N, C-alpha and C positions, 0 to 999 in steps of 0.2 A: 714427540711420540704420543704424549697425552692428547694433544690437539687432534692428531690423526685418529686416535681412539674415539674421542668425543664426537668427531664428525664422520664416523664410519657408518655404513648402512645399518649397523645394529642399533644405533641410537634413534630415538624418536622423540617427538615433543607432544606434551599434553597442554592444551589451552584450557585455562581455568579462570573464570570470572569470579572475583570476590571483592567485596567492599568497593565496587565501582571501578575496578581495575581488571583489565584482561591480561593475565600473566601467562607466561610460557615456561614450562618446566621440561628440560631435557631429561630423558631417562634412558637406561640401557638394560632392558629386561633380560638380555641374553648374557650379561656379565655373570661372574661367579659370586657376586655379592648381592644379597637381598636389598641392600640400601640404595641400589641404583634404579629402583622402580618406584613410581608414585602409587602408594597404597591408598585404598579408599578411606580408611579411618582419618587420614590427614585432611581429606577434603570435607568429611563430616565435621571435623574439628573447626576448620576455617569458616565453614558455613554457619556453624553454631555461634561463632563470634559475630559474624555478620548479622544474624537474626537478633542478637542481644546487644547491639552496639550503640543504640541511640540513647539509652539512659541506663543508669545503674553501674555496677562495678566494671563492666566491660565497655563502657563509653570512653572515648578518647580523653576527656578531662580527667577521668580516674586513672587511666593507664599511662598518660604522658610521662615519659622519663622512667618508667618502671624497668627494672633490670630483669631480663628473662633469659633463661638458658634452655635450649632445646636439646634433648638427648636423642641419639639415633636419628638425626635430622633427615638423613637420606637425601631426597631431592629438594627439601627445604620448604614444603608447602605450609606446614603449620606455623613455622617461624615467621613467614611473611604475613600470616593472619594477625599475629601480635604486633609486628612492626608497622603494619598499616594503621594500627590504632594508637601509634605513638610510642611503643615500647622500644627499648634498646636491647636487641636480641643477640645472643651468642649461639649460633647453630653449630652443633658438634657432631662428629661421627668418627669412625675409624679412618686411618690414613688412606685406605684404598678408595674411599667414597669421596674424599675431599675435592678432587679435581672437578667432578661433576657438580657437587654442591656449590663450589666457588663459581662455576660457570653460571649456574642458575641465579645465584645471589647477584653477581655483577650485571647480568642481562636484565633481570627484573628491577633491580634498583635503578639502573639507567633509564628503563622504560617509565618507571613511576616518576622520576625526577623530570623527565622530558614532558610528561603530561601535566605535571603540576610544578612548574618553575617558581621558585620562591616560596613554596608552601612549606610549613613546618609541621604538617599533620603526620608525615611519615617519620618514624623514629630512626632506627638504624639496624643493620644486620652485619655481623662479622662472623667469620668461620674459624673454628679452632678444632684441633684434634683432641678427642677425649675418649680413651678406652676405659670402660667402666671398672672401677676399683683401682685405677692408677692414681696414686696420691699426688704425683708430680703434675699430671694433667689437671686434676681437680684444683690444686693450689694455684695453678697458672691462670685459671679463668676468674679467680677472685670471688669465691663465695663469701657470704650467703647471697642468694638472689630473692627477688620479690616473687618470681614465678619460676617453677620448673615444669617444663612441658615435654610431652613425648607421645607419639602416635605409632601404633603397630610396632612397639619395641619388644613385646613379649611373644615369642613364638617357640621357645624351647625352654625346658625346665632348668637347664644349667645356667641360664642367663638371669634367673630371678634374684639370686642372692647378690651378685655383683651390681645389678640394677638398684636393688634396695639400698645397699651400702653407699652407692654413688648419690642417690637422691637424698639420703640422710646427710651426707657430707656437704651437699650443696645447699641445704636448707637451714633456715634460722627459725626462731619461734613464730614469726609472722609470715613465713613463706607459704604460698599456695601452690599445690601441685595439680596439674591438669593432665590426665592421661586419656588417650583414645585407644581402644583395643577392639580388634575383631576376633571373635571366638573361632578358633580353628581346632583347638583341642580343649574339650571340657575339663580334662584333668589338669592341664597347665593353667587354664583360666581360674579354676577353683583354688589351686595352690597359690597362684598369684594373689588372689583376694585375701586368702588366709594370712599370707605373709604381710601384705600391706596393712591389714587391720590390726596386726600386733603393734604397729608403730604409728599408724595414722588414723585419724577420723576420716572415714570414706563415705562419700555421698555419690549416688548414681544419678546422673542427669536423665530425667524422663524424656521420652520421645517428643512430648508436647513442647519442650524447650528447644528442640533441635529444628533445623530447617525442614520444612514439610517434604521436600524432595530428597535432600541429601541426608538420608538416614536409612537404617536397616536393622531388623531385629538382632542380627549377630554383631552389630557394632555398638559399643558402649563407650560413654564418656564418663569419667570420674573426676570429682573435685575433692581434693584431700588437704588436710592440714596436720601438722605434727600433734601427737597426743601430748598433753602437759606432763611435765616431770612430776614425780611424787612430791607432794607437799605444796604444789603450785595452787594458788587460790583461784586462778583463772582456768576455766575449762575450755579446751580447744574446741570442743563440740559446739559450745555456745557461740564462740567467736566465729566458727565456720558457718554456723547457721545465719549469723548476722551478715556475713559476707555474701552468702548465697541469696539471701533475701534482697540484696541489692542488684541482682541480675534482672535488669528491666527488659521487658519485651513489648515492642510496639508494632504497629502495622507496617506494611510494605516490606522492604528488604530487611528491616529490623522490626518485623511485623509483630503485632500484638498476638499473644497466645490466647486465643478465644476459647480453647478447649480446656476445661478443668482437668486436673490430674488427681482423681479421687483416691488413687492407690498410694499417693505419696504423703509425706508429712507436711507440716505447716510451711516448711521452706520450699516445698515443691520438688524435693528430691528424695529419693528412696534411700533410707538408712541401710538397707540390707546389702547394698552394693550391686545387687543384680537379682531382680525378681521376675524378670520376663522370660519368655521361652528362649532357650539357648539355641534352638535349631533354626536354620534358615527357613524363612517362610517360603511357601511355594509361589514362585513368581510366574504369573501367567501373562504372556504378551497380549497386547491389544489385537483383536481379531478383525478389525475393520481395515486391514492393510495399512494401519498407521505405523509410521516409522518409529522405532525405539529411540528414546532419548539416549544421550551419551551415558548418563548415569545408569539407566536400565541395562544398556549393553555391557557396561562394566560389571554390574552385579550378575548378569547371566554368565559372563566370562568367569567370574569368581566361582560361581556355583559349578560350572562345567569343570573347572580346574580341580575343585574338591572331589567331584565324582570320578574324574579320570585318575586322581591320585590313588583311589582305592581299587582301580581296575588293573588286574594283572594279565598280561597277554602271554599265553603259553604256546 
């Protein structure tokens, strides 16, 4: 029955090239679950890893064998970004999403292995059920992890507290949390940042650190670490700054960041968590009959969906 569903006319495939691999992610935008769609923040996240992969903390030598858990994995794009750099990833979601996620993991893992037989550069990906706040699910995956990642996991206010408690339960003193978020509700976004800052040191990745194409003013990436407990001599902020300073940028696909980021601190990241315009920039298509890129088409579709959401037909 699941196979019939996954191969129905409602499903479609997104081709996405990242870290030298052409991956294919099935999605089902017409299902009742938001997790069965490839959302743009996951692509921004994966391309951020690609840009910063040649040296520094996101290089394969630094990430090889690191344990990563992906929350709200959906179609699995962000998790593959980490696995391609050598991490051992556990991609998690609710039970309704797992068949699609497992299909994507199996298909793309097979494709990567066929293209690189005998290579040990690819880490691993496995799939597990994890409902936020479920103590049994959290215990089963074996925390703490080196990295906790998630993209487009915050879209409703009632999810914030369970997400926070789950991230805390999966983290240890040296865990780094990477979140990608597209702002759809300013109120929810601000509440999320306030909640996170009570428990974590939060750094906002500037646009100059992101892929020059796969970015958008409404999509933000955050790097976070646990705040130190009272009485701790070590400050998490200092440790996080050191980690962030190791984010190397070079040219080409892991290209050098030639533009300075004058609005950020010495570590190249914004301490405020978000200091850029929250609204979508006005996207203007090329007027010389040039074909829109796939990314531009996705962003226009996103903007149109947001506009239509506010239109009421009477």
